[in-house]
N, C-alpha and C positions, 0 to 999 in steps of 0.2 A: 546474426543469426545463431551465433554460438552462445549467445546469452542464455540459451534455453538449459544450459549445463548447470546454471546457477552459480553462487559463490564458492570458490575453492581455494585452498591453501596449496600452493605449488612452489617447488625450489625452483632456482634459476634455470637449471637445465629443463625442467618441464615447462617453464614459461617460454623458453626459446621453441620447444617443440610444439607448445601450444600456439605460439605465433605462426609457425609455419603452416599448421593445420588450419588456422583462422583465415590466413592468406589463401590458402588453396580452396576453402569453402567459398570465400567472398568472390574470388576470381573465375573459378570454375564449377559454381554451384549448378549449373544447368548439366554439364557433362558429368558431374558427380552423381547426380540422381538418376541420370538417364543409365549409367552403367553399374550403380551400386544399389542405393537404398530407397525406400519410399521416404516421405517427408516425416512422417511419424517414427522416430527411432530415439534410442536413448544413447548418449555418449558419455562414457566413463573414462577418466584419467587412469592410467595403469602402468605398470613396469614390465616389459618385456612380454607383450607389445607395449607400444607407447599409449596407445588408446583402444578401447574396446566399444564397438557400435553394437547395440542389441536392437532386434526388431523380429517380430513374427518367429519367436522361439529360437532365434539364430544369434550366434555371436561371431562377430568379425573383427579381427585383430588389425590394426593399423600401426604399421611402423613407418617412421618419418626420417628422411635423411638429406642432406644437401650434397649433390655430387661435385659440383663446381662452384667454390665460394667467391666472393667478391676480390678476395686477394688475388686469386689465379686470374680473374678477368682483368684487374688492374694491370698485372704483369704482362698479359697478353696485349694489351693496349700498348705498352713500352715496346714490346717485341715487334709490333706491326710498324710502328715508327722507325725502329732500327733497321727493318727489311727495307723500307722506302728510301732511306738515305743510303743504304749499301748498294741497292740496285742502281741508284744515280751515280753513284762514286765509280762501280764498276763499268757502267757503260761509258763514263767519261775516260776512265783509263783503259777502256778496251780489254779488259780482263776476262779471258774466256775459261771460267770454271765454274763448277757446280759449288755453291755455298749452302751448307744445311747448318742452321743454328740450332742445336740440341740444347736447349736451356736445361738447367738443373732445377730442382724444387726451391733451391736456396733463393731464387729471385721471388718466388710467390711468398715466402716468409718474410723477406727483406723489403718489399716493395713499399711498404708504409713507413720505412725508417729513412728512405733515400728521397733525394730531389730529383723527380723525373726527368727534367730537361738537363740537369747537370750529369745525371747518370748516362742519357743516352749521349750526350757530347762526349764524354770520357770514354764510354765504351766503343764509339764509332772510331775515336782517335787512336785507341789501343788496337782496334781490329786494322786499321790502316797501317799501323806500325808492323804488325804481323804480316800482313800482305807483303810489303815491301822488303821486310826480312827473309821471307821465303822466296822472293823474285831474286834476291841478291844472294841467295843460297847460304845464308848465314845459319840457318836451321833446316834439318831435314823433316822435322815432323812437328807437330802441334805440343807433343809432350816434352820434346827437347826445348822447344820455346818456354814452355811453361816451367822447367826446371830452372831456367836462368831468369824468369820472370814471374815469381810466384805471387806477387802482389798485383798482377794485371788482373783487370775486370774480367777480361775474356776467359782467363784462367780459372777464375773463381766461380763464373756462371755458365760457362760452356762444358758439357760433359765429353765431348769428342772432337776430333778434327773438324774444324769448319769447312776446309777446302777438300771436296770429295774426288773430283775427277775432271779432266779436260770435257769440255761439252760446247755445244754450238751457241747455247743462250749464256748470256753474261751472268744471269742470276736465276736460280730456280726456286721458286717458292712452294714448297709442298701444300697439298690440299687434301680434302676428304679427312680420313682418319687421324692423319698427323697434321691437320690444318696448322700451317705456319708453325710447324715445331710444337704444336700443342696437342698432346696425345689424348683426346677426350675419351676415347674408348677405355683407355687405361684408368682414367680417373673415375668414369662410370663404373667399371666392373670392381673396382676397389671400394667404392661406396656401397655396392650391392653386396659384395663378398663379406664385408664387416658385418652386415645384417644378418646374412643367410645362416651363419654358424648357429644362431639361437632358434631356428626354426622348430626343432623338436621341442624345445621349451614352449614355444608359442602354441603350439598344437595341443598342448596339455590344457590349455586354457580356453581355446577357441575353435570354431568350425572351419573357419577359413582365414587367412592372414594375406593382406594386402600391404604392398610398399609404396610409398610416395616419395618420390624424389624430385627436389626443386633444384634447378639451375640458377645460378645468379644471373641477374638482368643488369649488371653495372660492368661496363657501359651498355646500354640497350642494344646498340648495333653489333657487338660481339657475340651474340648468339647465332651468327650466321650459319655456323657449321652444323646447328641443329636443324634449321630450315633446309639446308641442302640434303643432309643425310637421313630424312626421317625415316625412310625404309630400312636402312641398315642399323638405326638405332632400334627399331622395332624388333630385328632380328636378334639384338643383343638382349633386349628385354626379354623375348620370348625364350631364350636359352636359359633363363632362370625361372620359367613357370612351368616346367615339366617334371612330374614326379613328386612324390610325398615330402622330400626334403627341399623343395623349392617354394617360392611364392605362389599363391592362386592367381594373382593378378599384380601387374606392376604399373604405375601411372607416373609419368614423367612430365613435369610441367614448368614452364618458363613463359617469358614475355619477349615476343618479337617487337618489330617495329609497329606493327599493326594492332595486334590485340594479343591477350593471353592465349597461350597454346598449350594443348596437352597431347601426349603420345601415350597410348594405351596398348599393352601387351594383348595378344589374340586370347 
């Protein structure tokens, strides 16, 4: 369908943006035209915004971004495995504490450099070591433990104390906004805020400006937090579509287990 734009010479950054737009058009064509444009339009490559669509004497700018990239989803996959093993361990040891793993962004950036199985095994062993050290009152805090164990994986990849408080459940796995320690709201807002700064520049060139946000679908089963929190995600998107210095419309698209899905601001 995008062949209509003809042969164009574009740099690598524009090729990546073009691929995202092509994915969106091919997977969400019906929704795209229901909410946006008639079939007869002209698509131009641009900079700030990424693309301009012209039809009926109107110009609509299209900005494209990825909110949650593949590396983040790969690290989330590892985090889920860690939680499963830790849950079993704490049940077996009858440990009555709330465990909160607030992983740093280092894991997202390092995930392609490490062996997943070896990492999970080593992380769990060091977590057990920390639990036993705290039980034996060798350390009074996570900070004190890390001062003496600077090379520990849990010190490298956890931002805060994992043992939160005594609780009736052996392990609490956070859900919703901070699903399994993965703050998708933060990632989503960060992606939008990076684009929203240039809106005054966009409006000099176009009548309206739309933002397309893609969420990685690797592994496909890890976009469950989107399926669960659709209404809340719409509220987030709507908070960036009010007023002159915001987008006119935002589209968030992703692949669920069943079919491509799209969430559209009001």
